[in-house]
ZALUM-205895 format. One line per field, with one value per residue (C-alpha): residue in three letters; x negated, y, z negated. Coordinates in Angstrom, 2 decimals. Last residue first. Example, Ala and Ser with C-alpha at 12.3 -4.5 7.8 and 13.67 -1.06 7.14 Angstrom:
BEGIN
residu	c(SER:ALA)
X	c(-13.67:-12.30)
Y	c(-1.06:-4.50)
Z	c(-7.14:-7.80)
//
This chain:
BEGIN
residu	c(SER:MET:SER:THR:ARG:ILE:TRP:ARG:GLY:ALA:GLY:LEU:GLU:PRO:SER:GLY:GLY:GLY:PHE:HIS:MET:ASP:GLY:SER:PHE:LEU:SER:LEU:ALA:GLU:GLY:VAL:ARG:ILE:GLY:THR:TYR:TYR:LEU:LEU:ASP:ILE:LEU:PHE:ARG:ASP:ARG:ALA:THR:LEU:GLU:LEU:THR:GLU:LEU:ARG:ARG:ARG:ALA:GLY:PRO:ASP:ASP:ILE:TRP:GLU:LEU:GLU:GLN:SER:LYS:GLN:GLY:LEU:SER:GLN:HIS:PRO:LYS:LEU:ALA:ASP:ALA:LEU:VAL:ARG:ARG:HIS:ALA:GLY:HIS:GLU:GLY:GLY:ALA:ALA:SER:GLY:PRO:PRO:PHE:TYR:LYS:VAL:GLU:THR:MET:ARG:ALA:VAL:VAL:ASP:THR:ARG:LEU:LEU:ASP:MET:SER:ASP:ALA:TRP:TRP:TYR:PHE:SER:ARG:LEU:PRO:ILE:MET:TRP:LEU:GLU:VAL:THR:ARG:SER:THR:ARG:ARG:HIS:GLY:VAL:GLY:ASP:ALA:GLY:ARG:ILE:ILE:GLU:SER:GLY:VAL:ALA:ASN:ARG:TRP:MET:ALA:LEU:HIS:SER:VAL:SER:VAL:SER:ARG:TRP:ASP:SER:THR:LYS:ALA:THR:TRP:SER:LEU:TYR:LYS:ALA:VAL:ARG:SER:GLY:TYR:ASN:ARG:VAL:THR:HIS:PRO:SER:LYS:GLY:THR:ASP:THR:LEU:PHE:ARG:LEU:TRP:SER:SER:ALA:VAL:HIS:LEU:ALA:ASP:THR:GLU:ASP:VAL:ILE:VAL:TYR:THR:ASP:ASP:GLY:ASN:VAL:SER:ALA:MET:ALA:LEU:SER:TYR:ALA:ALA:ALA:SER:ALA:MET)
X	c(131.69:134.02:133.91:136.34:136.33:139.59:140.87:144.51:146.48:148.50:146.27:145.70:142.07:142.86:144.66:147.95:148.98:148.39:145.44:141.97:139.08:135.85:134.25:134.08:131.68:132.50:129.71:131.35:134.47:132.61:130.51:133.61:135.16:138.22:141.56:143.47:146.17:144.12:140.67:141.93:144.31:141.45:139.30:142.05:142.89:139.24:138.93:142.24:141.18:142.96:146.07:146.75:149.98:148.94:146.56:149.29:151.34:148.50:148.11:151.75:151.81:148.82:146.90:143.93:141.37:137.90:134.89:132.32:129.02:125.98:124.67:121.40:119.71:116.33:116.21:117.01:113.89:112.51:111.09:107.42:106.11:108.82:107.39:109.91:111.59:110.78:113.69:114.01:117.54:120.33:123.08:126.19:124.69:121.38:121.28:124.48:123.87:126.02:123.31:119.84:117.73:114.13:111.59:108.82:106.73:106.31:103.83:101.09:100.61:100.31:97.84:95.38:92.43:90.10:92.79:92.48:92.97:95.61:98.29:97.39:97.74:101.20:102.31:100.89:102.71:105.99:105.56:104.93:108.00:110.22:108.93:110.53:113.83:113.44:112.87:116.11:118.00:116.40:117.66:115.28:114.68:116.61:115.85:118.56:117.66:121.19:119.61:118.10:114.81:113.11:111.29:108.95:109.34:110.61:107.99:105.23:106.53:106.56:103.05:101.95:103.59:101.56:98.45:99.55:100.03:96.26:94.53:91.46:92.58:94.14:90.77:91.27:91.70:92.60:93.14:96.18:98.16:97.30:97.97:101.28:102.46:101.45:103.43:106.53:106.28:105.62:108.60:110.88:109.75:109.64:113.24:114.47:112.57:114.54:112.59:112.55:109.44:107.46:108.35:107.37:104.05:103.39:103.91:101.52:98.95:99.29:98.44:94.83:94.69:94.03:91.74:93.74:91.05:93.59:94.32:96.53:99.45:101.02:104.50:104.80:105.49:104.67:102.35:99.59:99.73:101.37:101.27:103.79:102.61:102.97:100.69:97.49:95.45:91.96:90.33:87.53:84.09:82.80)
Y	c(52.42:55.24:54.19:55.74:58.41:59.97:63.46:63.81:67.00:69.25:68.97:72.64:72.34:69.81:72.64:72.24:69.58:65.83:63.66:65.10:63.43:65.45:62.75:60.47:63.05:64.74:64.98:62.59:64.67:67.83:66.18:64.94:68.46:69.40:69.73:68.72:66.34:64.57:64.51:63.19:60.86:59.40:59.06:57.53:54.93:54.07:53.35:51.41:49.35:50.12:49.32:52.36:54.16:57.76:57.44:55.92:59.02:61.31:59.32:59.60:63.34:63.84:66.89:65.05:67.92:67.29:69.07:70.22:68.38:70.71:71.75:70.49:73.32:72.63:69.37:69.36:68.65:65.21:64.44:63.58:66.77:66.49:63.15:60.25:59.53:57.61:58.22:59.75:59.83:61.98:60.94:60.89:60.10:61.57:60.63:62.58:65.27:65.50:64.82:66.05:64.32:64.07:63.33:60.74:61.00:59.12:59.09:59.95:56.43:55.22:57.98:56.83:56.85:54.35:51.82:48.24:46.85:44.23:45.64:49.13:47.91:46.47:49.84:51.64:49.55:49.88:53.62:53.78:51.64:54.02:57.14:56.62:56.14:59.34:61.16:59.65:61.00:64.37:64.47:64.00:67.02:67.46:67.49:67.21:64.89:63.20:59.89:61.76:63.51:63.64:66.84:66.12:68.35:65.79:63.20:65.80:67.08:63.54:63.09:66.29:65.03:61.78:63.92:66.04:62.73:62.04:59.86:57.53:54.12:55.66:57.05:60.59:63.12:61.49:58.07:59.62:59.77:56.27:54.78:56.70:55.26:51.69:52.32:53.24:50.28:47.87:48.97:48.69:45.26:43.89:45.20:43.56:40.24:40.22:40.72:37.58:37.76:35.82:38.11:41.20:39.65:38.85:42.53:43.36:40.98:42.83:46.03:44.75:45.80:43.12:43.89:44.06:46.38:49.29:48.71:45.97:45.78:42.29:40.78:37.02:34.06:30.78:28.16:28.80:32.50:33.46:37.14:39.89:43.50:46.78:49.61:51.40:54.00:54.42:57.85:58.60:58.39:61.46)
Z	c(-262.95:-264.06:-267.62:-270.12:-272.75:-273.66:-274.54:-275.49:-275.31:-277.52:-280.72:-280.85:-280.17:-277.37:-275.58:-273.70:-271.30:-271.28:-270.19:-270.43:-268.52:-268.76:-271.08:-268.12:-266.57:-263.26:-260.68:-258.21:-258.09:-257.37:-254.76:-252.99:-253.01:-255.06:-253.40:-256.59:-255.13:-252.51:-254.10:-257.47:-255.69:-253.77:-256.81:-258.90:-256.26:-255.91:-259.68:-259.81:-256.87:-253.59:-251.72:-249.48:-250.26:-250.45:-247.46:-245.50:-246.18:-244.97:-241.84:-241.06:-241.64:-239.20:-240.28:-241.88:-241.89:-240.41:-241.99:-239.57:-239.41:-239.32:-235.99:-234.62:-232.60:-234.06:-236.02:-239.70:-241.60:-242.25:-245.76:-245.61:-247.31:-250.00:-251.24:-250.85:-254.10:-257.42:-259.83:-263.28:-264.41:-265.72:-268.13:-266.08:-262.60:-261.93:-258.17:-257.20:-259.66:-262.88:-265.28:-264.04:-261.46:-262.55:-259.84:-259.52:-256.35:-253.06:-250.29:-252.67:-253.95:-250.22:-249.36:-252.01:-249.47:-247.93:-246.79:-245.93:-249.33:-248.02:-250.27:-249.05:-245.38:-246.20:-247.81:-244.82:-242.25:-244.07:-244.38:-240.69:-239.91:-242.00:-240.37:-237.09:-238.59:-240.51:-237.18:-235.88:-238.95:-238.62:-234.95:-232.15:-229.86:-226.58:-222.78:-220.18:-217.41:-217.30:-218.54:-221.52:-221.62:-225.08:-226.14:-228.96:-232.01:-234.49:-233.55:-233.80:-237.09:-238.59:-237.24:-239.01:-242.25:-241.87:-241.74:-244.76:-246.65:-246.06:-243.51:-244.10:-242.75:-239.61:-238.63:-237.52:-234.67:-231.39:-233.04:-234.80:-231.73:-230.29:-233.89:-234.13:-230.78:-231.88:-235.04:-233.13:-230.77:-233.63:-235.74:-232.75:-231.65:-235.27:-235.78:-232.50:-233.52:-236.81:-240.10:-242.12:-244.21:-241.64:-238.85:-240.82:-241.77:-238.06:-237.39:-240.21:-238.69:-235.38:-237.26:-237.33:-233.79:-231.12:-228.24:-224.95:-223.39:-223.45:-227.17:-228.52:-231.02:-231.24:-231.03:-231.24:-228.94:-230.86:-229.45:-231.96:-231.11:-227.73:-227.15:-226.53:-226.29:-228.06:-227.08:-228.32:-226.66:-228.12:-228.28:-226.05:-227.60:-229.38)
//
Protein backbone atom coordinates (compact mmCIF):
# COMPACT_ATOMS: atom_id res chain seq x y z
CA UNK A 1 0.00 0.00 0.00
CA UNK A 2 1.34 3.42 -0.95
CA UNK A 3 2.19 5.81 1.88
CA UNK A 4 -0.73 7.93 3.01
CA UNK A 5 -0.88 11.50 1.82
CA UNK A 6 -0.25 14.33 4.25
CA UNK A 7 -2.38 17.41 3.68
CA UNK A 8 -1.85 20.96 4.84
CA UNK A 9 -3.40 24.39 4.44
CA UNK A 10 -1.62 26.83 2.11
CA UNK A 11 -2.15 30.21 0.52
CA UNK A 12 -2.30 30.41 -3.27
CA UNK A 13 -3.02 33.02 -5.90
CA UNK A 14 -5.99 32.12 -8.11
CA UNK A 15 -6.85 34.55 -10.91
CA UNK A 16 -4.96 37.26 -9.07
CA UNK A 17 -6.75 36.65 -5.74
CA UNK A 18 -5.08 35.17 -2.68
CA UNK A 19 -7.07 32.22 -1.39
CA UNK A 20 -6.66 29.30 0.98
CA UNK A 21 -6.16 25.83 -0.51
CA UNK A 22 -5.51 22.33 0.79
CA UNK A 23 -2.52 20.57 -0.78
CA UNK A 24 -0.60 17.34 -0.32
CA UNK A 25 3.16 17.02 0.14
CA UNK A 26 3.67 17.43 -3.65
CA UNK A 27 1.61 20.67 -3.64
CA UNK A 28 -1.19 18.97 -5.58
CA UNK A 29 -4.55 20.58 -4.85
CA UNK A 30 -7.16 18.56 -2.99
CA UNK A 31 -10.79 18.95 -4.07
CA UNK A 32 -11.46 20.44 -0.62
CA UNK A 33 -9.82 23.59 -1.98
CA UNK A 34 -13.00 24.19 -3.99
CA UNK A 35 -14.97 23.91 -0.74
CA UNK A 36 -12.79 26.60 0.83
CA UNK A 37 -13.46 28.80 -2.19
CA UNK A 38 -17.18 28.12 -1.73
CA UNK A 39 -16.92 29.27 1.88
CA UNK A 40 -15.27 32.50 0.77
CA UNK A 41 -17.83 33.12 -1.97
CA UNK A 42 -20.70 32.63 0.50
CA UNK A 43 -19.36 35.25 2.90
CA UNK A 44 -17.24 33.35 5.44
CA UNK A 45 -14.47 35.49 6.91
CA UNK A 46 -10.82 34.70 6.07
CA UNK A 47 -10.30 33.73 9.73
CA UNK A 48 -13.14 31.18 9.52
CA UNK A 49 -11.92 29.80 6.19
CA UNK A 50 -8.41 29.38 7.61
CA UNK A 51 -9.65 27.59 10.74
CA UNK A 52 -12.03 25.35 8.79
CA UNK A 53 -9.34 24.52 6.25
CA UNK A 54 -6.64 23.65 8.77
CA UNK A 55 -8.96 21.31 10.68
CA UNK A 56 -10.23 19.51 7.59
CA UNK A 57 -6.66 19.21 6.26
CA UNK A 58 -5.69 17.46 9.49
CA UNK A 59 -8.71 15.16 9.16
CA UNK A 60 -7.81 14.29 5.56
CA UNK A 61 -4.25 13.39 6.62
CA UNK A 62 -5.61 11.22 9.44
CA UNK A 63 -8.26 9.43 7.40
CA UNK A 64 -5.92 8.81 4.44
CA UNK A 65 -4.10 6.27 6.62
CA UNK A 66 -7.11 3.95 6.66
CA UNK A 67 -9.86 5.05 4.26
CA UNK A 68 -10.89 7.03 1.24
CA UNK A 69 -12.60 10.15 2.63
CA UNK A 70 -15.37 9.72 0.03
CA UNK A 71 -16.35 6.28 1.37
CA UNK A 72 -16.43 6.75 5.13
CA UNK A 73 -19.24 5.97 7.55
CA UNK A 74 -20.57 7.80 10.58
CA UNK A 75 -18.54 5.49 12.81
CA UNK A 76 -15.39 6.68 11.03
CA UNK A 77 -16.30 10.31 11.78
CA UNK A 78 -16.97 9.30 15.39
CA UNK A 79 -13.47 7.79 15.54
CA UNK A 80 -12.06 11.13 14.37
CA UNK A 81 -14.14 12.91 17.00
CA UNK A 82 -12.62 10.65 19.65
CA UNK A 83 -9.11 11.20 18.26
CA UNK A 84 -9.56 14.97 18.50
CA UNK A 85 -10.88 14.67 22.04
CA UNK A 86 -8.13 12.36 23.29
CA UNK A 87 -5.16 14.23 21.78
CA UNK A 88 -2.88 15.77 24.39
CA UNK A 89 -2.29 19.48 23.72
CA UNK A 90 0.71 21.21 25.26
CA UNK A 91 0.10 24.72 26.48
CA UNK A 92 2.63 27.57 26.67
CA UNK A 93 3.54 26.36 30.17
CA UNK A 94 4.28 22.88 28.85
CA UNK A 95 1.36 21.30 30.69
CA UNK A 96 -0.62 18.81 28.63
CA UNK A 97 -4.41 18.72 28.53
CA UNK A 98 -7.22 17.31 26.40
CA UNK A 99 -9.62 19.47 24.43
CA UNK A 100 -12.92 20.30 26.09
CA UNK A 101 -16.15 18.90 24.64
CA UNK A 102 -16.96 22.39 23.32
CA UNK A 103 -13.63 22.58 21.48
CA UNK A 104 -14.17 19.10 20.03
CA UNK A 105 -17.53 20.28 18.69
CA UNK A 106 -15.82 23.27 17.07
CA UNK A 107 -13.51 20.82 15.31
CA UNK A 108 -16.45 18.78 14.02
CA UNK A 109 -18.40 21.72 12.57
CA UNK A 110 -15.95 22.28 9.64
CA UNK A 111 -15.95 18.57 8.88
CA UNK A 112 -19.74 18.45 8.64
CA UNK A 113 -19.68 21.55 6.44
CA UNK A 114 -17.15 19.91 4.13
CA UNK A 115 -19.18 16.71 3.83
CA UNK A 116 -22.43 18.60 3.21
CA UNK A 117 -20.69 20.46 0.38
CA UNK A 118 -19.15 17.25 -1.01
CA UNK A 119 -22.56 15.57 -0.94
CA UNK A 120 -24.11 18.48 -2.84
CA UNK A 121 -21.38 18.05 -5.47
CA UNK A 122 -22.05 14.27 -5.78
CA UNK A 123 -18.53 13.43 -4.63
CA UNK A 124 -19.43 10.87 -1.96
CA UNK A 125 -19.86 7.13 -2.33
CA UNK A 126 -21.92 6.58 0.84
CA UNK A 127 -24.95 8.14 2.52
CA UNK A 128 -22.84 9.41 5.42
CA UNK A 129 -24.36 12.91 5.24
CA UNK A 130 -27.90 11.61 5.62
CA UNK A 131 -26.77 9.59 8.63
CA UNK A 132 -24.98 12.46 10.37
CA UNK A 133 -28.32 13.69 11.69
CA UNK A 134 -31.52 12.02 12.87
CA UNK A 135 -35.06 13.07 13.73
CA UNK A 136 -35.93 12.94 17.43
CA UNK A 137 -39.09 13.74 19.33
CA UNK A 138 -38.81 16.15 22.25
CA UNK A 139 -41.77 15.90 24.66
CA UNK A 140 -43.72 18.89 26.00
CA UNK A 141 -41.90 20.63 28.82
CA UNK A 142 -38.42 19.83 27.56
CA UNK A 143 -36.11 22.63 26.41
CA UNK A 144 -36.41 21.64 22.74
CA UNK A 145 -40.03 20.48 22.90
CA UNK A 146 -41.59 23.70 24.12
CA UNK A 147 -45.16 23.60 25.29
CA UNK A 148 -46.56 21.17 22.73
CA UNK A 149 -43.62 18.90 21.90
CA UNK A 150 -41.72 18.87 18.62
CA UNK A 151 -39.87 16.65 16.17
CA UNK A 152 -36.44 18.10 15.39
CA UNK A 153 -33.46 17.00 13.30
CA UNK A 154 -30.42 16.76 15.54
CA UNK A 155 -26.84 15.54 15.35
CA UNK A 156 -26.57 11.75 15.52
CA UNK A 157 -25.67 10.46 18.97
CA UNK A 158 -22.48 8.88 17.63
CA UNK A 159 -21.14 12.32 16.66
CA UNK A 160 -22.01 14.19 19.84
CA UNK A 161 -18.92 15.09 21.86
CA UNK A 162 -18.45 13.53 25.27
CA UNK A 163 -17.31 15.50 28.28
CA UNK A 164 -13.52 15.59 28.28
CA UNK A 165 -11.67 13.56 30.91
CA UNK A 166 -10.87 15.66 33.92
CA UNK A 167 -13.29 18.40 32.91
CA UNK A 168 -15.31 19.56 35.89
CA UNK A 169 -18.92 20.57 35.64
CA UNK A 170 -19.59 24.25 36.17
CA UNK A 171 -20.47 25.10 39.75
CA UNK A 172 -23.42 27.33 40.54
CA UNK A 173 -22.63 30.87 41.63
CA UNK A 174 -24.69 32.57 44.32
CA UNK A 175 -25.28 36.34 44.17
CA UNK A 176 -24.38 37.26 47.75
CA UNK A 177 -23.74 40.97 47.21
CA UNK A 178 -26.82 42.84 48.58
CA UNK A 179 -26.28 45.69 46.12
CA UNK A 180 -26.23 43.31 43.17
CA UNK A 181 -29.39 41.62 44.40
CA UNK A 182 -31.17 44.98 44.70
CA UNK A 183 -30.11 45.94 41.19
CA UNK A 184 -31.49 42.63 39.94
CA UNK A 185 -34.84 43.54 41.48
CA UNK A 186 -34.97 46.93 39.75
CA UNK A 187 -33.55 46.15 36.30
CA UNK A 188 -35.67 47.61 33.49
CA UNK A 189 -36.80 44.55 31.54
CA UNK A 190 -39.63 43.53 29.26
CA UNK A 191 -42.69 42.16 31.06
CA UNK A 192 -41.78 38.59 30.06
CA UNK A 193 -38.18 38.85 31.28
CA UNK A 194 -39.25 40.63 34.46
CA UNK A 195 -41.65 37.80 35.18
CA UNK A 196 -39.00 35.12 34.63
CA UNK A 197 -36.42 36.90 36.80
CA UNK A 198 -38.92 37.40 39.62
CA UNK A 199 -40.07 33.79 39.30
CA UNK A 200 -36.53 32.53 39.77
CA UNK A 201 -35.68 35.10 42.43
CA UNK A 202 -38.66 34.67 44.72
CA UNK A 203 -39.43 30.97 44.32
CA UNK A 204 -35.92 29.50 44.03
CA UNK A 205 -36.86 27.16 41.19
CA UNK A 206 -34.21 26.21 38.65
CA UNK A 207 -33.97 27.69 35.17
CA UNK A 208 -34.94 24.39 33.56
CA UNK A 209 -38.01 24.13 35.78
CA UNK A 210 -39.09 27.67 34.89
CA UNK A 211 -38.65 27.09 31.17
CA UNK A 212 -40.62 23.84 31.27
CA UNK A 213 -43.71 25.48 32.74
CA UNK A 214 -46.79 25.61 30.54
CA UNK A 215 -48.84 28.78 30.22
CA UNK A 216 -51.76 26.79 31.62
CA UNK A 217 -49.78 26.26 34.84
CA UNK A 218 -50.26 29.89 35.83
CA UNK A 219 -52.67 30.38 38.71
CA UNK A 220 -53.32 33.77 40.29
CA UNK A 221 -54.92 33.99 43.71
CA UNK A 222 -54.94 31.65 46.68
CA UNK A 223 -57.01 28.62 47.45
CA UNK A 224 -58.18 25.88 45.16
CA UNK A 225 -59.58 26.38 41.65
CA UNK A 226 -62.07 23.57 42.36
CA UNK A 227 -63.51 25.72 45.16
CA UNK A 228 -63.58 28.83 43.04
CA UNK A 229 -61.03 30.58 45.27
CA UNK A 230 -58.52 31.27 42.55
CA UNK A 231 -58.24 32.21 38.93
CA UNK A 232 -56.52 30.17 36.26
CA UNK A 233 -55.46 31.97 33.09
CA UNK A 234 -53.92 31.04 29.79
CA UNK A 235 -51.40 33.42 28.36
CA UNK A 236 -48.52 33.34 25.91
CA UNK A 237 -44.99 33.17 27.26
CA UNK A 238 -43.46 33.92 23.87
